[in-house]
N, C-alpha and C positions, 0 to 999 in steps of 0.2 A: 464482787463486793456489794453491789446493789442488792443482789438476791440474799446474801448473808444478813445484811442489816434488816431487810424486810422479814426474813424468817425469825430473827431474834426479837423484833419489836411487835410484829403483828399478833402473835399469840397473847401477848400481854394486853394489847388493845382489845382483842376479841373478848378476853375474860372480863375486862372492865366493862365492856358494852353489855355483858350479860347480867350485870349486877342490877338488882332492883333500885329504883331511883333513890330511896331513902338511904341506901348504903353508898350509892354513887356520890351523894352530897356529903357524906361523912369524909370520903376521900378528898372531895373538893375543898372542904374546910381545912383539912390537914395541909394540902398543897398551898392553899391561900396563905396560911400562917407561915409556912416555910418560905414562900416566895416574898411575901410582903415584909416580914420582919427579919429575914435572914439573907436571902438572895438579893432581893430588891431589883428584880428585872425591870429595867427601863423606868424606874420611879422618877428619875430626874426629867426624862422625856415627857412623861405624863403630866408632871407638874408644870413644866415649861409650856406645854400646849394649853393647859387650863389657864395659866396666867395670861396668855395671849388672847384666848377666846373669851375670858371673863375678867377684863381689867377692873370691873366695878366690885369684884368680890375680894375680901381680904384673905390673907394667907391661911388662916384657920379654916375658912369655908372651903377653900380650894383643896386643902388636905383631907377634909371630910369627903369631898367628892372623889378624890383620888382613891381613898380607902374603899369606898363603895364600888368604884369602878373595878378594883382588883378582885373584889368578891364576885362581882358579876362576870368578869373576864375569866376567872378560874372555872366558874360554873359552865360557861359556854364551851370551854375546852372539853370538859367531861361530857357535856351534852352532845358535842360533836362526835366524840368517841361512841357514845350511845347510839348514834345514827347507824352504826354498822349493823345493829341487830334489832333496833326498835321496831315494834309492830305497827301496822297501819292503824289499828284501833288506838294504840297508845299515842302516836304522834298527832292524830286528829283530835284527841282529847286535850292535848297539851298545846297545840298550835291551832287557834281558831281564826276563821276568816269572816269578817263582819258582813261584807256586802259583795259577794262574788257575782251577784246579779248585774253589777256594773260591767264585768267582763263578759258575762253571758250575752248581754244585749249587744255588745260589740261583735261577738261571734255571729249572732243572728243577723247583724248588719253586714256580714262578710268582711269584717275588719280584723287585721292583725294588730298586735299591741306591743309597743315598747313599754316594759314595766320597769320604772326607775326605782331602785331601792338603795340602801346604804348599809354600812357596817354598824347597825344599830339593833339592839335586841339580840336575837339569835338568827342570823342570816343563813346558817346551814340548814335549819329546819324548814326553810322555804321549799325544800324538796317535796313537801307534802301538798303543795299547791295544785299539782297535776291531778290529785285525787278529787279536787273540788271544782274544776273548770272544764268547759267544753273544748277549749283550745288545747293543742299540744304545747307543752311548756319546754322552752329552750333556755339554757343558761350558758353564758360564756365562761370560760375558765382558762387559766394559764397553765400550760403543761409543766408538770414537775420533772425535775432532773432524774429522779429515781423512777424507772419505768414501772416497777412493781407497786409503789405507792401511788403512782399516777393512775394505774389501773384500778386500784382500790378506791381512790377518790371518785373516779367516774362511776364505778359500780354503786357506791353509796348515793351519789347524786341522781342516779337514774333508777333507784329502787322502786319508786312509786309512779313510774311512767314518763318522767322527764327525759330530755335529751341534752347531752353536753356538746357544746360547740367550742372548739379552740378559738381563742380571741382573734388570731390572725386570719382565721377562715370565716369569720362571722358574716361579712358582706357577701362572700361567695355563696355561702349556704343559704342566706336569705334570698338571694337572687334565684337560686335553684328552686327553693320551696315556693316562692311567689309565682314563678312561671308554671309550677304544677298546680297552682290554685290552693295551696295548703295555707290554712290560717293558724298562726302561732302566737304565743306570748313569748317575747324575747326579754328575759330578765337581765338587766344590766345594773350591777352594783357600781354606781358612778361617782363615788366620793373619793376614789384613790387619788393620791397626789401623783400626777403624771410626770414623765421625764420632760423637763422644761425645754429641751432642745427639739422635742417632737411636737410641742403644743404651741399654738398661736392664739388660743382663746383664754382670756383672763377675766375674772370676775371677783366679786366679794363673797368670802365665806367667813362667817362670824366677824364681819367688819374688817377683814384683812384681805388685801388683794393678792390672789394666788392664781396659778394656772389651773384650769379645770378641764377634765375629760368631758367633751361634749359630743361624743360619738353617738349617744342615744338620740340627740336632736338631729344630727346629720343623717342618720339612718332613717328616722321617722319622716323627715322631709323628702328624702330621696324616694321612699316608697309610699308616702302619704299614709303612714300608719297612725293609729291613735296612740296617745301617750298618757300613761297613768302612773301616779305616784303611789308607792306602797308605804303607808304610814303604820309603823309598828309600835305597840305598847307592851311592856312587860307587866303582866297582871300581878304575878307573884313568882316566887322561885319555881322555875321549870314550866311556867305557863305564859304564853304569849298570844297576842291577837293583832291581826293586821286589817287595816281599812284601806280601800282603794279610792283614791282621789283623782278624778280625771283632770288632766292638764289641757289636753286638746283632743277632739274627736277626729280631727283632720289636720295633720301637721303642715301640709303645704299651704293651707289657708290661714294658718295661725299667725297673728300679728304679734302676740306676746312672745317674748323670748322664752323658749321652753327650758333651757338650761338654767336661766336665772330664776324662773318660777320653781324649778326643782330645788335649787339652793335655798330659796325662801322657805319652802315647806320643810326641808331638812333642818334648817336652823331652828324653826319653831319646835320641831320634834326634839332636838337636842336641848334646847333651853328648858323644856318642861321637865326632863329627867336626864341631866348630862352624864350621869354615871353609867348609862347603858350604851353610850357611844364608844367606839374603839379609839382610845387616846394614846395607845402605845406606839404609834408610828409618828414620825415627824410631819405633822399636818401642814406646817407653815414654813417648811425649809426653803422655799423659793420666794419668800415675801420681800427679799432685798433685791430681786431681779426683775422687778416690774418694768415693762418696756417704756422707754422714754415717750412722753406725750400721752400716756394712757389716761383716759378719763373714766371715773367710776361709773359703773352701770347701774348700781342700786344705792 
């Protein structure tokens, strides 16, 4: 059954990926209209998240952000499909990196890097980063149930020289590569809402106390890696730019809480243009489960 579903769906995805961008966005506009005005996929979830994150905004403002979000969300779905066949030249034209010299200096200092990013802008096109840095790029991912689509996703994410690491094997792989003296950039998209039973780290996100995935900080301190935040801006439709903001050059010596600094940078990014953040998941679903006696960190 997995093979059949893949054989039915993949040819459609491949044909879409071969479309010129101007036609790709015509399809995106149509799907946006269908979804936003007829299907309404998770519209109530998005609005609920926005109400919690921006209590100072009135209902009309929130609905304007929601509509802009759905336009962007639909675009990144089609841009993700485009990743199947997009050329190296095209993706570098559309996804720029402002200051890769920050990463290159760390490479020259024999430092590996934890690169903290988020579901903001177009996180799938970060696959192009390996074309612009000296480090080998590693990205963690969760294995898909359908083995054929899982293989496809890994193929897409490694097209430009990056390496995929299954989430559960991240520490093991880092230990192996560190022992071999390999320097890498380990990309962690760290804004997911974790399973509350597996997490004991809580902090404030958009002024709400929630459980936070702090694996990036734990790994960085264990191996004394540098930690860098990837701040992304959407320039215009189909064009993005990322800037690298160092959080610490030596995690073991860092007195500032790395995870909380990451959240501060992420919040600033979201507040500037909230429509480019991924609001379609329940970001605050554990806000009523704060441990007894917890004191706010920020």
